[in-house]
Structures are given as structure tokens and as C-alpha cells.
CHARMM internal coordinates of N, CA and C (Angstrom, degrees):
IC EDIT
DIST 1 N 1 CA 1.4447
DIST 1 CA 1 C 1.5367
ANGL 1 N 1 CA 1 C 106.63
DIST 1 C 2 N 1.2465
ANGL 1 CA 1 C 2 N 115.89
DIHE 1 N 1 CA 1 C 2 N 135.44
DIST 2 N 2 CA 1.4412
ANGL 1 C 2 N 2 CA 126.27
DIHE 1 CA 1 C 2 N 2 CA -175.17
DIST 2 CA 2 C 1.5297
ANGL 2 N 2 CA 2 C 117.14
DIHE 1 C 2 N 2 CA 2 C -143.66
DIST 2 C 3 N 1.2433
ANGL 2 CA 2 C 3 N 119.60
DIHE 2 N 2 CA 2 C 3 N 135.64
DIST 3 N 3 CA 1.5160
ANGL 2 C 3 N 3 CA 125.06
DIHE 2 CA 2 C 3 N 3 CA 174.37
DIST 3 CA 3 C 1.5132
ANGL 3 N 3 CA 3 C 101.62
DIHE 2 C 3 N 3 CA 3 C -108.66
DIST 3 C 4 N 1.4139
ANGL 3 CA 3 C 4 N 113.70
DIHE 3 N 3 CA 3 C 4 N 126.26
DIST 4 N 4 CA 1.4179
ANGL 3 C 4 N 4 CA 120.08
DIHE 3 CA 3 C 4 N 4 CA 176.14
DIST 4 CA 4 C 1.5529
ANGL 4 N 4 CA 4 C 106.17
DIHE 3 C 4 N 4 CA 4 C -107.59
DIST 4 C 5 N 1.3193
ANGL 4 CA 4 C 5 N 112.73
DIHE 4 N 4 CA 4 C 5 N 140.74
DIST 5 N 5 CA 1.5304
ANGL 4 C 5 N 5 CA 121.76
DIHE 4 CA 4 C 5 N 5 CA -174.57
DIST 5 CA 5 C 1.4674
ANGL 5 N 5 CA 5 C 104.65
DIHE 4 C 5 N 5 CA 5 C -108.76
DIST 5 C 6 N 1.2639
ANGL 5 CA 5 C 6 N 117.54
DIHE 5 N 5 CA 5 C 6 N 120.48
DIST 6 N 6 CA 1.4686
ANGL 5 C 6 N 6 CA 124.12
DIHE 5 CA 5 C 6 N 6 CA 174.47
DIST 6 CA 6 C 1.5379
ANGL 6 N 6 CA 6 C 114.97
DIHE 5 C 6 N 6 CA 6 C -104.17
DIST 6 C 7 N 1.3005
ANGL 6 CA 6 C 7 N 114.93
DIHE 6 N 6 CA 6 C 7 N 31.70
DIST 7 N 7 CA 1.5268
ANGL 6 C 7 N 7 CA 121.58
DIHE 6 CA 6 C 7 N 7 CA -178.73
DIST 7 CA 7 C 1.4879
ANGL 7 N 7 CA 7 C 111.79
DIHE 6 C 7 N 7 CA 7 C -61.86
DIST 7 C 8 N 1.3172
ANGL 7 CA 7 C 8 N 116.40
DIHE 7 N 7 CA 7 C 8 N -43.01
DIST 8 N 8 CA 1.4809
ANGL 7 C 8 N 8 CA 121.79
DIHE 7 CA 7 C 8 N 8 CA -178.09
DIST 8 CA 8 C 1.5234
ANGL 8 N 8 CA 8 C 110.43
DIHE 7 C 8 N 8 CA 8 C -59.85
DIST 8 C 9 N 1.3743
ANGL 8 CA 8 C 9 N 115.89
DIHE 8 N 8 CA 8 C 9 N -46.19
DIST 9 N 9 CA 1.4454
ANGL 8 C 9 N 9 CA 121.97
DIHE 8 CA 8 C 9 N 9 CA 178.18
DIST 9 CA 9 C 1.5364
ANGL 9 N 9 CA 9 C 109.91
DIHE 8 C 9 N 9 CA 9 C -63.61
DIST 9 C 10 N 1.2210
ANGL 9 CA 9 C 10 N 119.44
DIHE 9 N 9 CA 9 C 10 N -41.12
DIST 10 N 10 CA 1.5298
ANGL 9 C 10 N 10 CA 121.30
DIHE 9 CA 9 C 10 N 10 CA 179.07
DIST 10 CA 10 C 1.4876
ANGL 10 N 10 CA 10 C 110.38
DIHE 9 C 10 N 10 CA 10 C -64.81
DIST 10 C 11 N 1.3111
ANGL 10 CA 10 C 11 N 118.65
DIHE 10 N 10 CA 10 C 11 N -38.69
DIST 11 N 11 CA 1.4812
ANGL 10 C 11 N 11 CA 119.75
DIHE 10 CA 10 C 11 N 11 CA 178.90
DIST 11 CA 11 C 1.5468
ANGL 11 N 11 CA 11 C 110.01
DIHE 10 C 11 N 11 CA 11 C -65.30
DIST 11 C 12 N 1.2923
ANGL 11 CA 11 C 12 N 114.03
DIHE 11 N 11 CA 11 C 12 N -38.80
DIST 12 N 12 CA 1.4798
ANGL 11 C 12 N 12 CA 118.62
DIHE 11 CA 11 C 12 N 12 CA 177.19
DIST 12 CA 12 C 1.4765
ANGL 12 N 12 CA 12 C 113.57
DIHE 11 C 12 N 12 CA 12 C -63.59
DIST 12 C 13 N 1.3594
ANGL 12 CA 12 C 13 N 113.61
DIHE 12 N 12 CA 12 C 13 N -50.28
DIST 13 N 13 CA 1.4996
ANGL 12 C 13 N 13 CA 123.18
DIHE 12 CA 12 C 13 N 13 CA 177.39
DIST 13 CA 13 C 1.5249
ANGL 13 N 13 CA 13 C 111.82
DIHE 12 C 13 N 13 CA 13 C -55.26
DIST 13 C 14 N 1.2983
ANGL 13 CA 13 C 14 N 114.71
DIHE 13 N 13 CA 13 C 14 N -40.31
DIST 14 N 14 CA 1.5335
ANGL 13 C 14 N 14 CA 118.93
DIHE 13 CA 13 C 14 N 14 CA -176.14
DIST 14 CA 14 C 1.5694
ANGL 14 N 14 CA 14 C 111.92
DIHE 13 C 14 N 14 CA 14 C -90.19
DIST 14 C 15 N 1.2750
ANGL 14 CA 14 C 15 N 115.58
DIHE 14 N 14 CA 14 C 15 N -3.08
DIST 15 N 15 CA 1.4663
ANGL 14 C 15 N 15 CA 124.80
DIHE 14 CA 14 C 15 N 15 CA 179.66
DIST 15 CA 15 C 1.5243
ANGL 15 N 15 CA 15 C 109.81
DIHE 14 C 15 N 15 CA 15 C 58.35
DIST 15 C 16 N 1.3036
ANGL 15 CA 15 C 16 N 115.14
DIHE 15 N 15 CA 15 C 16 N 47.18
DIST 16 N 16 CA 1.4974
ANGL 15 C 16 N 16 CA 123.30
DIHE 15 CA 15 C 16 N 16 CA 178.47
DIST 16 CA 16 C 1.5329
ANGL 16 N 16 CA 16 C 109.97
DIHE 15 C 16 N 16 CA 16 C -117.10
DIST 16 C 17 N 1.2956
ANGL 16 CA 16 C 17 N 111.41
DIHE 16 N 16 CA 16 C 17 N 157.98
DIST 17 N 17 CA 1.5572
ANGL 16 C 17 N 17 CA 116.38
DIHE 16 CA 16 C 17 N 17 CA -179.56
DIST 17 CA 17 C 1.5138
ANGL 17 N 17 CA 17 C 109.04
DIHE 16 C 17 N 17 CA 17 C -107.97
DIST 17 C 18 N 1.3926
ANGL 17 CA 17 C 18 N 111.98
DIHE 17 N 17 CA 17 C 18 N 153.43
DIST 18 N 18 CA 1.5021
ANGL 17 C 18 N 18 CA 117.92
DIHE 17 CA 17 C 18 N 18 CA 178.90
DIST 18 CA 18 C 1.5165
ANGL 18 N 18 CA 18 C 111.21
DIHE 17 C 18 N 18 CA 18 C -59.06
DIST 18 C 19 N 1.3724
ANGL 18 CA 18 C 19 N 119.48
DIHE 18 N 18 CA 18 C 19 N -34.98
DIST 19 N 19 CA 1.4039
ANGL 18 C 19 N 19 CA 121.21
DIHE 18 CA 18 C 19 N 19 CA 179.37
DIST 19 CA 19 C 1.4878
ANGL 19 N 19 CA 19 C 111.41
DIHE 18 C 19 N 19 CA 19 C -64.99
DIST 19 C 20 N 1.2849
ANGL 19 CA 19 C 20 N 122.03
DIHE 19 N 19 CA 19 C 20 N -41.92
DIST 20 N 20 CA 1.4381
ANGL 19 C 20 N 20 CA 124.67
DIHE 19 CA 19 C 20 N 20 CA 175.89
DIST 20 CA 20 C 1.5172
ANGL 20 N 20 CA 20 C 109.83
DIHE 19 C 20 N 20 CA 20 C -61.40
DIST 20 C 21 N 1.3349
ANGL 20 CA 20 C 21 N 120.71
DIHE 20 N 20 CA 20 C 21 N -46.12
DIST 21 N 21 CA 1.4047
ANGL 20 C 21 N 21 CA 123.42
DIHE 20 CA 20 C 21 N 21 CA 178.60
DIST 21 CA 21 C 1.5517
ANGL 21 N 21 CA 21 C 112.52
DIHE 20 C 21 N 21 CA 21 C -58.48
DIST 21 C 22 N 1.3388
ANGL 21 CA 21 C 22 N 114.82
DIHE 21 N 21 CA 21 C 22 N -47.73
DIST 22 N 22 CA 1.3888
ANGL 21 C 22 N 22 CA 122.84
DIHE 21 CA 21 C 22 N 22 CA -179.16
DIST 22 CA 22 C 1.5240
ANGL 22 N 22 CA 22 C 110.39
DIHE 21 C 22 N 22 CA 22 C -54.74
DIST 22 C 23 N 1.3120
ANGL 22 CA 22 C 23 N 113.96
DIHE 22 N 22 CA 22 C 23 N -49.86
DIST 23 N 23 CA 1.5145
ANGL 22 C 23 N 23 CA 117.44
DIHE 22 CA 22 C 23 N 23 CA -177.85
DIST 23 CA 23 C 1.4981
ANGL 23 N 23 CA 23 C 109.73
DIHE 22 C 23 N 23 CA 23 C -64.78
DIST 23 C 24 N 1.3642
ANGL 23 CA 23 C 24 N 119.96
DIHE 23 N 23 CA 23 C 24 N -38.23
DIST 24 N 24 CA 1.4709
ANGL 23 C 24 N 24 CA 121.70
DIHE 23 CA 23 C 24 N 24 CA -178.31
DIST 24 CA 24 C 1.5228
ANGL 24 N 24 CA 24 C 110.12
DIHE 23 C 24 N 24 CA 24 C -65.68
DIST 24 C 25 N 1.3309
ANGL 24 CA 24 C 25 N 112.97
DIHE 24 N 24 CA 24 C 25 N -46.39
DIST 25 N 25 CA 1.5453
ANGL 24 C 25 N 25 CA 119.38
DIHE 24 CA 24 C 25 N 25 CA -176.62
DIST 25 CA 25 C 1.5250
ANGL 25 N 25 CA 25 C 111.14
DIHE 24 C 25 N 25 CA 25 C -72.69
DIST 25 C 26 N 1.3127
ANGL 25 CA 25 C 26 N 118.82
DIHE 25 N 25 CA 25 C 26 N -31.48
DIST 26 N 26 CA 1.4127
ANGL 25 C 26 N 26 CA 125.35
DIHE 25 CA 25 C 26 N 26 CA -178.22
DIST 26 CA 26 C 1.5754
ANGL 26 N 26 CA 26 C 112.15
DIHE 25 C 26 N 26 CA 26 C 87.70
DIST 26 C 27 N 1.2401
ANGL 26 CA 26 C 27 N 113.20
DIHE 26 N 26 CA 26 C 27 N 33.04
DIST 27 N 27 CA 1.5925
ANGL 26 C 27 N 27 CA 119.20
DIHE 26 CA 26 C 27 N 27 CA 174.26
DIST 27 CA 27 C 1.4685
ANGL 27 N 27 CA 27 C 107.19
DIHE 26 C 27 N 27 CA 27 C -125.51
DIST 27 C 28 N 1.3252
ANGL 27 CA 27 C 28 N 113.92
DIHE 27 N 27 CA 27 C 28 N 168.65
DIST 28 N 28 CA 1.4869
ANGL 27 C 28 N 28 CA 121.95
DIHE 27 CA 27 C 28 N 28 CA -175.92
DIST 28 CA 28 C 1.5937
ANGL 28 N 28 CA 28 C 109.54
DIHE 27 C 28 N 28 CA 28 C -76.55
DIST 28 C 29 N 1.3841
ANGL 28 CA 28 C 29 N 114.30
DIHE 28 N 28 CA 28 C 29 N 152.55
DIST 29 N 29 CA 1.4376
ANGL 28 C 29 N 29 CA 118.18
DIHE 28 CA 28 C 29 N 29 CA 171.57
DIST 29 CA 29 C 1.4538
ANGL 29 N 29 CA 29 C 115.73
DIHE 28 C 29 N 29 CA 29 C -55.49
DIST 29 C 30 N 1.3558
ANGL 29 CA 29 C 30 N 115.56
DIHE 29 N 29 CA 29 C 30 N -31.06
DIST 30 N 30 CA 1.4864
ANGL 29 C 30 N 30 CA 121.46
DIHE 29 CA 29 C 30 N 30 CA 177.32
DIST 30 CA 30 C 1.5160
ANGL 30 N 30 CA 30 C 111.90
DIHE 29 C 30 N 30 CA 30 C -64.39
DIST 30 C 31 N 1.3670
ANGL 30 CA 30 C 31 N 112.83
DIHE 30 N 30 CA 30 C 31 N -39.43
DIST 31 N 31 CA 1.4791
ANGL 30 C 31 N 31 CA 116.03
DIHE 30 CA 30 C 31 N 31 CA 179.69
DIST 31 CA 31 C 1.5583
ANGL 31 N 31 CA 31 C 109.36
DIHE 30 C 31 N 31 CA 31 C -67.87
DIST 31 C 32 N 1.3251
ANGL 31 CA 31 C 32 N 118.73
DIHE 31 N 31 CA 31 C 32 N -38.62
DIST 32 N 32 CA 1.4190
ANGL 31 C 32 N 32 CA 122.51
DIHE 31 CA 31 C 32 N 32 CA 176.01
DIST 32 CA 32 C 1.5887
ANGL 32 N 32 CA 32 C 110.50
DIHE 31 C 32 N 32 CA 32 C -61.81
DIST 32 C 33 N 1.3211
ANGL 32 CA 32 C 33 N 114.67
DIHE 32 N 32 CA 32 C 33 N -37.82
DIST 33 N 33 CA 1.4552
ANGL 32 C 33 N 33 CA 117.09
DIHE 32 CA 32 C 33 N 33 CA 178.02
DIST 33 CA 33 C 1.5375
ANGL 33 N 33 CA 33 C 110.87
DIHE 32 C 33 N 33 CA 33 C -67.39
DIST 33 C 34 N 1.2478
ANGL 33 CA 33 C 34 N 117.76
DIHE 33 N 33 CA 33 C 34 N -41.50
DIST 34 N 34 CA 1.4346
ANGL 33 C 34 N 34 CA 122.57
DIHE 33 CA 33 C 34 N 34 CA 173.44
DIST 34 CA 34 C 1.5194
ANGL 34 N 34 CA 34 C 113.31
DIHE 33 C 34 N 34 CA 34 C -56.69
DIST 34 C 35 N 1.3574
ANGL 34 CA 34 C 35 N 116.13
DIHE 34 N 34 CA 34 C 35 N -44.31
DIST 35 N 35 CA 1.3859
ANGL 34 C 35 N 35 CA 119.73
DIHE 34 CA 34 C 35 N 35 CA 178.53
DIST 35 CA 35 C 1.4931
ANGL 35 N 35 CA 35 C 111.46
DIHE 34 C 35 N 35 CA 35 C -66.22
DIST 35 C 36 N 1.3674
ANGL 35 CA 35 C 36 N 119.39
DIHE 35 N 35 CA 35 C 36 N -41.34
DIST 36 N 36 CA 1.3981
ANGL 35 C 36 N 36 CA 123.03
DIHE 35 CA 35 C 36 N 36 CA -179.43
DIST 36 CA 36 C 1.5186
ANGL 36 N 36 CA 36 C 111.94
DIHE 35 C 36 N 36 CA 36 C -57.91
DIST 36 C 37 N 1.3480
ANGL 36 CA 36 C 37 N 117.73
DIHE 36 N 36 CA 36 C 37 N -37.41
DIST 37 N 37 CA 1.4598
ANGL 36 C 37 N 37 CA 123.76
DIHE 36 CA 36 C 37 N 37 CA -175.54
DIST 37 CA 37 C 1.5005
ANGL 37 N 37 CA 37 C 111.44
DIHE 36 C 37 N 37 CA 37 C -88.44
DIST 37 C 38 N 1.3609
ANGL 37 CA 37 C 38 N 116.06
DIHE 37 N 37 CA 37 C 38 N -8.94
DIST 38 N 38 CA 1.4450
ANGL 37 C 38 N 38 CA 115.55
DIHE 37 CA 37 C 38 N 38 CA 179.39
DIST 38 CA 38 C 1.5608
ANGL 38 N 38 CA 38 C 115.94
DIHE 37 C 38 N 38 CA 38 C 82.71
DIST 38 C 39 N 1.2785
ANGL 38 CA 38 C 39 N 113.79
DIHE 38 N 38 CA 38 C 39 N 10.62
DIST 39 N 39 CA 1.4629
ANGL 38 C 39 N 39 CA 122.12
DIHE 38 CA 38 C 39 N 39 CA -175.56
DIST 39 CA 39 C 1.5629
ANGL 39 N 39 CA 39 C 111.81
DIHE 38 C 39 N 39 CA 39 C -87.02
DIST 39 C 40 N 1.2559
ANGL 39 CA 39 C 40 N 117.33
DIHE 39 N 39 CA 39 C 40 N 34.56
DIST 40 N 40 CA 1.4762
ANGL 39 C 40 N 40 CA 118.53
DIHE 39 CA 39 C 40 N 40 CA -176.64
DIST 40 CA 40 C 1.6470
ANGL 40 N 40 CA 40 C 105.08
DIHE 39 C 40 N 40 CA 40 C -125.33
DIST 40 C 41 N 1.2882
ANGL 40 CA 40 C 41 N 113.74
DIHE 40 N 40 CA 40 C 41 N 154.99
DIST 41 N 41 CA 1.4325
ANGL 40 C 41 N 41 CA 116.32
DIHE 40 CA 40 C 41 N 41 CA 178.95
DIST 41 CA 41 C 1.5091
ANGL 41 N 41 CA 41 C 113.74
DIHE 40 C 41 N 41 CA 41 C -96.00
DIST 41 C 42 N 1.3489
ANGL 41 CA 41 C 42 N 114.12
DIHE 41 N 41 CA 41 C 42 N -11.88
DIST 42 N 42 CA 1.4588
ANGL 41 C 42 N 42 CA 118.60
DIHE 41 CA 41 C 42 N 42 CA -179.77
DIST 42 CA 42 C 1.4537
ANGL 42 N 42 CA 42 C 113.29
DIHE 41 C 42 N 42 CA 42 C -170.26
DIST 42 C 43 N 1.3543
ANGL 42 CA 42 C 43 N 115.58
DIHE 42 N 42 CA 42 C 43 N 171.62
DIST 43 N 43 CA 1.5571
ANGL 42 C 43 N 43 CA 116.25
DIHE 42 CA 42 C 43 N 43 CA 178.82
DIST 43 CA 43 C 1.5224
ANGL 43 N 43 CA 43 C 102.39
DIHE 42 C 43 N 43 CA 43 C -150.41
DIST 43 C 44 N 1.3245
ANGL 43 CA 43 C 44 N 114.49
DIHE 43 N 43 CA 43 C 44 N 135.06
DIST 44 N 44 CA 1.4470
ANGL 43 C 44 N 44 CA 122.24
DIHE 43 CA 43 C 44 N 44 CA 177.30
DIST 44 CA 44 C 1.5490
ANGL 44 N 44 CA 44 C 108.63
DIHE 43 C 44 N 44 CA 44 C -64.87
DIST 44 C 45 N 1.3067
ANGL 44 CA 44 C 45 N 115.82
DIHE 44 N 44 CA 44 C 45 N 148.46
DIST 45 N 45 CA 1.4309
ANGL 44 C 45 N 45 CA 120.17
DIHE 44 CA 44 C 45 N 45 CA -179.75
DIST 45 CA 45 C 1.6240
ANGL 45 N 45 CA 45 C 107.95
DIHE 44 C 45 N 45 CA 45 C -70.11
DIST 45 C 46 N 1.2413
ANGL 45 CA 45 C 46 N 116.04
DIHE 45 N 45 CA 45 C 46 N -34.04
DIST 46 N 46 CA 1.5492
ANGL 45 C 46 N 46 CA 113.51
DIHE 45 CA 45 C 46 N 46 CA 178.10
DIST 46 CA 46 C 1.5167
ANGL 46 N 46 CA 46 C 111.37
DIHE 45 C 46 N 46 CA 46 C -68.53
DIST 46 C 47 N 1.3783
ANGL 46 CA 46 C 47 N 120.31
DIHE 46 N 46 CA 46 C 47 N -34.52
DIST 47 N 47 CA 1.4086
ANGL 46 C 47 N 47 CA 123.27
DIHE 46 CA 46 C 47 N 47 CA 169.06
DIST 47 CA 47 C 1.5144
ANGL 47 N 47 CA 47 C 114.02
DIHE 46 C 47 N 47 CA 47 C -58.32
DIST 47 C 48 N 1.3072
ANGL 47 CA 47 C 48 N 115.55
DIHE 47 N 47 CA 47 C 48 N -48.57
DIST 48 N 48 CA 1.4466
ANGL 47 C 48 N 48 CA 123.07
DIHE 47 CA 47 C 48 N 48 CA 179.07
DIST 48 CA 48 C 1.5153
ANGL 48 N 48 CA 48 C 111.70
DIHE 47 C 48 N 48 CA 48 C -61.20
DIST 48 C 49 N 1.2572
ANGL 48 CA 48 C 49 N 115.43
DIHE 48 N 48 CA 48 C 49 N -40.74
DIST 49 N 49 CA 1.4783
ANGL 48 C 49 N 49 CA 123.67
DIHE 48 CA 48 C 49 N 49 CA 176.56
DIST 49 CA 49 C 1.5377
ANGL 49 N 49 CA 49 C 110.68
DIHE 48 C 49 N 49 CA 49 C -62.55
DIST 49 C 50 N 1.3395
ANGL 49 CA 49 C 50 N 120.03
DIHE 49 N 49 CA 49 C 50 N -44.57
DIST 50 N 50 CA 1.4220
ANGL 49 C 50 N 50 CA 121.11
DIHE 49 CA 49 C 50 N 50 CA 178.38
DIST 50 CA 50 C 1.5407
ANGL 50 N 50 CA 50 C 113.52
DIHE 49 C 50 N 50 CA 50 C -69.83
DIST 50 C 51 N 1.3007
ANGL 50 CA 50 C 51 N 116.03
DIHE 50 N 50 CA 50 C 51 N -30.77
DIST 51 N 51 CA 1.4758
ANGL 50 C 51 N 51 CA 123.24
DIHE 50 CA 50 C 51 N 51 CA 176.57
DIST 51 CA 51 C 1.5931
ANGL 51 N 51 CA 51 C 106.38
DIHE 50 C 51 N 51 CA 51 C -66.07
DIST 51 C 52 N 1.2579
ANGL 51 CA 51 C 52 N 115.40
DIHE 51 N 51 CA 51 C 52 N -48.64
DIST 52 N 52 CA 1.4643
ANGL 51 C 52 N 52 CA 120.93
DIHE 51 CA 51 C 52 N 52 CA -179.62
DIST 52 CA 52 C 1.4763
ANGL 52 N 52 CA 52 C 111.61
DIHE 51 C 52 N 52 CA 52 C -62.88
DIST 52 C 53 N 1.3483
ANGL 52 CA 52 C 53 N 115.92
DIHE 52 N 52 CA 52 C 53 N -41.71
DIST 53 N 53 CA 1.4930
ANGL 52 C 53 N 53 CA 120.53
DIHE 52 CA 52 C 53 N 53 CA 178.58
DIST 53 CA 53 C 1.5713
ANGL 53 N 53 CA 53 C 110.58
DIHE 52 C 53 N 53 CA 53 C -61.52
DIST 53 C 54 N 1.2795
ANGL 53 CA 53 C 54 N 116.42
DIHE 53 N 53 CA 53 C 54 N -46.95
DIST 54 N 54 CA 1.4611
ANGL 53 C 54 N 54 CA 124.95
DIHE 53 CA 53 C 54 N 54 CA 178.39
DIST 54 CA 54 C 1.5106
ANGL 54 N 54 CA 54 C 111.59
DIHE 53 C 54 N 54 CA 54 C -58.38
DIST 54 C 55 N 1.3774
ANGL 54 CA 54 C 55 N 116.81
DIHE 54 N 54 CA 54 C 55 N -47.49
DIST 55 N 55 CA 1.4666
ANGL 54 C 55 N 55 CA 120.04
DIHE 54 CA 54 C 55 N 55 CA -175.51
DIST 55 CA 55 C 1.5304
ANGL 55 N 55 CA 55 C 112.73
DIHE 54 C 55 N 55 CA 55 C -92.09
DIST 55 C 56 N 1.3071
ANGL 55 CA 55 C 56 N 116.59
DIHE 55 N 55 CA 55 C 56 N 0.83
DIST 56 N 56 CA 1.4816
ANGL 55 C 56 N 56 CA 123.29
DIHE 55 CA 55 C 56 N 56 CA -175.26
DIST 56 CA 56 C 1.4907
ANGL 56 N 56 CA 56 C 111.71
DIHE 55 C 56 N 56 CA 56 C 43.57
DIST 56 C 57 N 1.3469
ANGL 56 CA 56 C 57 N 112.30
DIHE 56 N 56 CA 56 C 57 N 65.92
DIST 57 N 57 CA 1.4389
ANGL 56 C 57 N 57 CA 121.44
DIHE 56 CA 56 C 57 N 57 CA -176.88
DIST 57 CA 57 C 1.5776
ANGL 57 N 57 CA 57 C 108.99
DIHE 56 C 57 N 57 CA 57 C -146.73
DIST 57 C 58 N 1.3145
ANGL 57 CA 57 C 58 N 116.28
DIHE 57 N 57 CA 57 C 58 N 176.18
DIST 58 N 58 CA 1.3732
ANGL 57 C 58 N 58 CA 123.13
DIHE 57 CA 57 C 58 N 58 CA 176.52
DIST 58 CA 58 C 1.5617
ANGL 58 N 58 CA 58 C 110.46
DIHE 57 C 58 N 58 CA 58 C -103.09
DIST 58 C 59 N 1.3197
ANGL 58 CA 58 C 59 N 119.57
DIHE 58 N 58 CA 58 C 59 N 159.27
DIST 59 N 59 CA 1.4759
ANGL 58 C 59 N 59 CA 122.33
DIHE 58 CA 58 C 59 N 59 CA 179.64
DIST 59 CA 59 C 1.4696
ANGL 59 N 59 CA 59 C 112.16
DIHE 58 C 59 N 59 CA 59 C -55.29
DIST 59 C 60 N 1.3428
ANGL 59 CA 59 C 60 N 116.95
DIHE 59 N 59 CA 59 C 60 N -38.07
DIST 60 N 60 CA 1.4940
ANGL 59 C 60 N 60 CA 120.50
DIHE 59 CA 59 C 60 N 60 CA -177.43
DIST 60 CA 60 C 1.5533
ANGL 60 N 60 CA 60 C 111.73
DIHE 59 C 60 N 60 CA 60 C -71.13
DIST 60 C 61 N 1.3780
ANGL 60 CA 60 C 61 N 121.40
DIHE 60 N 60 CA 60 C 61 N -9.60
DIST 61 N 61 CA 1.3752
ANGL 60 C 61 N 61 CA 123.28
DIHE 60 CA 60 C 61 N 61 CA 174.49
DIST 61 CA 61 C 1.5620
ANGL 61 N 61 CA 61 C 108.67
DIHE 60 C 61 N 61 CA 61 C -82.88
DIST 61 C 62 N 1.2591
ANGL 61 CA 61 C 62 N 118.00
DIHE 61 N 61 CA 61 C 62 N -16.82
DIST 62 N 62 CA 1.4715
ANGL 61 C 62 N 62 CA 123.57
DIHE 61 CA 61 C 62 N 62 CA -179.58
DIST 62 CA 62 C 1.4832
ANGL 62 N 62 CA 62 C 114.02
DIHE 61 C 62 N 62 CA 62 C -104.27
DIST 62 C 63 N 1.3951
ANGL 62 CA 62 C 63 N 114.96
DIHE 62 N 62 CA 62 C 63 N -37.36
DIST 63 N 63 CA 1.5447
ANGL 62 C 63 N 63 CA 118.33
DIHE 62 CA 62 C 63 N 63 CA -175.39
DIST 63 CA 63 C 1.5445
ANGL 63 N 63 CA 63 C 107.49
DIHE 62 C 63 N 63 CA 63 C -114.66
DIST 63 C 64 N 1.2629
ANGL 63 CA 63 C 64 N 115.19
DIHE 63 N 63 CA 63 C 64 N 140.64
DIST 64 N 64 CA 1.4753
ANGL 63 C 64 N 64 CA 129.72
DIHE 63 CA 63 C 64 N 64 CA 179.31
DIST 64 CA 64 C 1.4597
ANGL 64 N 64 CA 64 C 111.61
DIHE 63 C 64 N 64 CA 64 C -131.14
DIST 64 C 65 N 1.3579
ANGL 64 CA 64 C 65 N 120.20
DIHE 64 N 64 CA 64 C 65 N 133.82
DIST 65 N 65 CA 1.4214
ANGL 64 C 65 N 65 CA 124.51
DIHE 64 CA 64 C 65 N 65 CA 176.90
DIST 65 CA 65 C 1.4950
ANGL 65 N 65 CA 65 C 107.48
DIHE 64 C 65 N 65 CA 65 C -100.39
DIST 65 C 66 N 1.3288
ANGL 65 CA 65 C 66 N 120.05
DIHE 65 N 65 CA 65 C 66 N 130.83
DIST 66 N 66 CA 1.4858
ANGL 65 C 66 N 66 CA 124.31
DIHE 65 CA 65 C 66 N 66 CA 176.05
DIST 66 CA 66 C 1.5975
ANGL 66 N 66 CA 66 C 108.63
DIHE 65 C 66 N 66 CA 66 C -130.73
DIST 66 C 67 N 1.2295
ANGL 66 CA 66 C 67 N 113.21
DIHE 66 N 66 CA 66 C 67 N 141.98
DIST 67 N 67 CA 1.5225
ANGL 66 C 67 N 67 CA 116.00
DIHE 66 CA 66 C 67 N 67 CA 177.90
DIST 67 CA 67 C 1.4300
ANGL 67 N 67 CA 67 C 105.61
DIHE 66 C 67 N 67 CA 67 C -82.96
END
COOR INIT
IC SEED 1 N 1 CA 1 C
IC BUILD
């Protein structure tokens, strides 16, 4: 079981920078980097909500489940 994070691709598609996202969400750029690489064990719903608001997308655009 694996969750794949497409945050980096979404940032490129939307022509946004990690720094802008970090400032909008209220977390560090380092935490954004960890999210982009999938090296996190979880994410708070309010953080996911702010990311989706900033990128104007749905959670399914960022997260994918693969067996």
C-alpha cells in the first residue's frame, strides 16, 4: 500500500513556488519539501485544505493511492 504525492507536479502546473505555498499555508518550506517527496507519515486536513485552496484543486489531484 502506498500513497503517492503529486504536489510538485501541481506546483509546476499552476506555476507556483514552494515558498509561496509555505507562506499561504503557514508551514515551513522544509515541510513542503517533505510533502513533495512523500516523506511524511500524515497530513492534517486543515493543511490539505489550505494547499487545495492555494492550488485551486481537489485532494485527489495531489494524492494518489497505489497498491
